[in-house]
Residue, then its C-alpha position, 0 to 999 in steps of 0.5 A: m731442445t735436447t740439443t743446442r740449436t745453432a742460429v744464425v743472424t746477419g746484420a747482427a753487429r747492431g741495431i735489431g740484428a744485435g737485439v735478435a742475437k741477444r735474444l736468441a742466445a737467451d732463448g738457447f741457441a748458440v748464435a753466429v753474429i754475421d757483419l760486414d765487419q768481424a771485429a764489429c760483432k765482438p761486443v755482441v759476442e762477449e755480451i752473449e758469452a757473459a750472459g752465459g751463452r754460445a756466439l760466434a762473430v763472423g765477418a761476411d759479405v751477404s751479397d756475395e756467394q764465396s763470402v756467404q758459403a766460407a761463413v756458413d762452412r765456418i758456422a757449421s764446423e766451429l758452432g754447430e749445423p745451422t737450423v735458424l736464419v735471420n735475415n736481418a742484414g741491410i743498408i738505405r740509399d735513400n733518394l726521391l726516383f729522379k736523383m736515385t742511381p743505378a748503384d743506389w739501386d744496386a746496392v740495396m737490391n745485393v744486400h736485402l735480396r741477394g744476400s737472403f737468397l745466398m743465405s737462405r740457399a746455404v743453410q737450407g741444407y742443414m735444416t733439411k737434413a735436421g727435419w727442422g728449421r726456421i728461416v725469419n726475414l726482416s721486411s719492412t712497413s716500407a714495403l707498402g711504399n715510402k717516398g724517397q725509397a723506390n729501391y728500398a720499398a721494393a727489396k722489403s716487398g721483394i722479400q715478402g714474395f721470397t719469404k712465401t715461396l720458401a714457405l712453400e717449398l720448404g714446408k715439407f721438410g719441417v721448415t718454416a719461412n716467415a717475415i717481420a716487417p718493422g715499423f719505427i725502430e730506434t736504431e743507428m740506422t734511423a738516427e742516421t735518417a734524422r741527422r740527413i735530414g737535419m733533425g734531432f733524434e729525440e725530435f724525429k722519435a716524437g714525431a713518429a710516436a705522434q703517429i703510431p697508435v701504441a704512441r711509442t717508437g719501436k726498439p730492437e727487443d720488440i722486434a727479437h720478441a717476434v723473431s723468437f716466437f717464429a724461431s720456437e718449437g711452437a711456431g711449427f705451424v706458423s708459415g708464410q707469414v707477414l707480420y708487421v710489428a709498429g704498433g699499430p695496424k698496417a696491411 
């Protein structure tokens, strides 16, 4: 890269998002670390800066149009016009269908789908102007269906259709769009799931690993490595793809 490109990672205060932000910074990008709480982004920013990178903590609600626009405007002026976007922000409100409330449904749809739409729409102008861009959306193996996750599975499946459409619309401008569908990744979110079902996290991980062909659970770094590839200069002929990063074959 002749000049430093700017990457935006949502939901980056912890878990997969934090791992992705740190990896992209190591790859040479200036990184905007977005999460609901700006203060929560500070440790990730400090770690990036301590390693010699550039980063900016940004508080934003990705499901709110004004919040997204204000965040992207600030990033463009303070860090640089963004040409890489990683839509990672997500929440879970798991329940069986008959117990799921409309609020549970809407909350998950708003963060995952509406958030990815608003963020992509806000940054695509910078990408098309530059004639170069990379959008990476986080889906999940739950897109294939997962008991107790009708909302999350629908949102993560929707992300795949959204990604393929972005690839069709933006390709002629030098912008690629791809999705990554993680399997079991060790994060605060999966630890929370273990707590909710009354199981210790180590036991929960061991149970998951027993079902995974590579015989281990994933880490945020595994997803960050895949994002690094999609965001790279050399991945310009790869677009509209869904990469399952799950330790074994998924469709």
